N, C-alpha and C positions, 0 to 999 in steps of 0.2 A: 701919464708918467713916462718920460723918455726911456727907451731901452738902454741898458748898460752897454758901454762900448766893448766890442769883442776883444779878447786878448791878442788876436792876430791882426789888430788894426794897423800895426806898424810892420807887418811881415811882408817880405818880398816873395817873388815866385809866381808860379802859374795860378791865375785867378780861379780857374775852374777847380783845381785841386784844393785850394784854400776853402772854397765853398763846400766841397764834398766833405772835407774834414770837419768844418763847422757844423754841418748838418748831422754828422755822426756823433759829434760831441753832444749836441742838443738832445739827440735820441737817448744816449747813454745816461745823461744827467736826469732826464725824465724817468727812465727806468729805475734809477737808484733812489729817487726822491720819495721814499715811502718809509713809514715807521718800521723799525726792525732791520732796515738795510742801511740807511744813511744816519750819520751822526751830525750833530751841530758842528759847523754851520751847514746850511743846505748845499747840495752838491754843485748847483749851477755856477759856472764861472771858476771852478776850483779843481784841484786834484782832490777827488772826493774822499772825505773821511767816512769810514764804513764800520759797521758793527763786525767784529771779528778781526780787527787790525792787530790786536795782541796775539791772537792765535796764529795769524799769518807770520808775524815776527818770530814766534817760537818755532814754527815749522821751518822758516828760513835758517834759523840758528842751528837746526839739526842737520843741515846739509854739509856735504864734504867741502863745497865751495866756501861756506862760511868758516869752517874749521881751518882751512888753509890760509884765510885772509888775515894779515896782520894790520893792514891799513884799509879803511872803508871811507868812501865818500858818499854822502846821502843828501838827497833833496831836503829842504827845510819844512815840508808840508806836514800837516797834522797826522794823516794816516801812516806816515813813516816815523812818527815819534817813538812808538814802541821798538822799532828797529834801531833807532839811534840810542835809545836807552840800553838795549841789549849789547850793542857794540861797546859802549863804555863799560858796562858791567863785566863784559868778557875781556876787558883789557886791551881792546883794539884802539889804535889811533884813529880818530874820527875827524873828517872834514865835512863841514856843512857849507853850502853856498849861502852867502848873505842874500836875503830875499831880493829878487830881481837884479842881482849883481850890481846893486846901486851904489856901492862904496868904493873908494880908491883901493882898499884892500878887501877883495870880494869874497874871501872865504873865512869861516870860523875854524879854528884849530882847537879840538878838545882832546887833550892828552890825559888819560885816566890817572897817570902818575902825578899829575900836577893839579888836578881839580880839587877844590876845597869844599865842594858840595856833592850831593848824590847824583847818580846818573839821571834820574827823572828830572830833577831841577835843572841840571846843566844843559840838557838836550832839547828843551822846548825852545821855540824861537826867542821868546823873551829871556829865557835863562841863558842861552848862548850869547845874547847881546850883553849880558851882565858878567858872565863867568868865563867865556871863551876869549882867546886872543884872535884878533883879526890878522890875516896874513895875505900876502900877495902870492901869485903863482910861483915865483921863484923860491918860495919858502916851503912849498909842498914836497912831500916825498912820493915816490911811485905808489900808485893805488892798486890794490889787489882786487877789490870788489867795489863796484859802483851800484848804488841803489837809486833808481829813478822812479819818480812818481808817474802815474798814468791816469788818464781819463779812461782809456781802454787799451787793451793789448789783444792781438789775436794769437791763435794757437801755433802760428809759425814764428812768433816773436816780434811781429810788426807792432810798433807802439804809436799811440796817439796821446799827445800831451794836451795841455789846456790852450795852446796856441801862441804862447809867448816866445817859444823857441829857446828858453833858457837852458834846458837840459842839453840840447844839442850844442849850444854855445859853450857851456861848461866843459863838455867832453872834448870839443874841438880845441879849446884852449889848453886843456890838460894833455891832449895828444901832441900838440905842437911843442909843448915843453918836455915831452918824453916821459910823462907821468902815467899815461894810459897807453897800452899797446895791445897786441893780439892776445896776450895772456890775461888781460883784465876781464873779469866776469862782470856782466851787466845784469842786474836783477831788478825785479819789481815785486811789491806786495799789493794785492788787489782783492776786491770782493769777486766772488765767482761770476756775478752778473757783468763784470767788466771784461771777462774773457770771451772773445768772439771767435767764430769759426775761422780757420786759416783762409786767407785770401779775401777777407771782407774789409780789410783796412786800405783806404786810399793812401799810397805812399810814393815817395820818390826813391831813387837808388841810393841816396845818401841819408835817408832818415835813420834814426837810431834803432838798432836791432837789440832785442832783449834776449839774453841767453837763458834766464831762469825766471819763470813766472810762478809766484807762490801765492796761493789763496789759503784761507783757514783750513781747507780740506785736502789740498793736493800740491805737489810740486811738478811743474811741467818744464822739461828741458827742451829748448828749441835749437835745433842744429843751425849753425850759422850758414847763411846763403853763400854760394860760391861767388868769389869776387866782391865780397862786402867792402864797400868803400871805407877808407880810413877817415875817421872824423877830421874835418877841416873847416876852417873859417871860410865861408863862401861869400866874399865881399860883394859879389854882384847880386846877392839875394838879401843883403842887409840894407834897409832903408836908412836915410839920413836921420829919421826920428829915432830908430833903434840905436844907432851909433851914438847919437847925442845923449841918450838916456843912460848909457853904460860907460863909466869912465875907463874901464879896462879896454873896451873896443876903441875908444879914442886914442889910447896909448899905443895899441897894437896896429892901428890902421896904417897900411903902407902909404908912402908919399905918392901924391898924384903924379902921373906920367906927364912928361913934357915940360 
């Protein structure tokens, strides 16, 4: 049986770094793939769904950062479904990325004041497709709290995604539009086994840094590193395959020189 194609198959950048990240993903997925830790579907190739996701969402909702946030942007993956439910139930304006940013209007807008179904139904991936309005970047409002899914995160806040680069792209686009700035908090909810010791994550200077790591058992606040790079679209690291797959990138791509 042929091996499934890696999520970073169309990623640009240093090949050795990509391989190191891929090896760490595989190790974390194997560590999580046990009864009582992982939930359906199995973790490999995904932002892992984990037992305790609801408890992590409750713990996040108890933080000062959550209380201050009026607008939340969340990834669309299963382990953050409880976070999205809580955001709508708490009356927060919620944006979800359309999976893989694959549509002309790449974000779902869920306004609790306008939804005609409950938070649980509205905030699943299928539910958002039925009940949310899709919007383009210019229709978004400034975001107070970004919730990003992780395969792993270390105790310094360095994040490892599943390799597609979509969280970085979403944040870069939002930053370019003035919707995300230095006041925006970036959080993740994960299983304790996804939290690695500080310094164990292979990263570049422009990888996404997480301010708030929340597990079912604890909240970890990660000081931002000095000189943290502003999220930006790095066209030299975007392959033609990646650009061709995302209509938003095709529209934003600068004209060729010459």
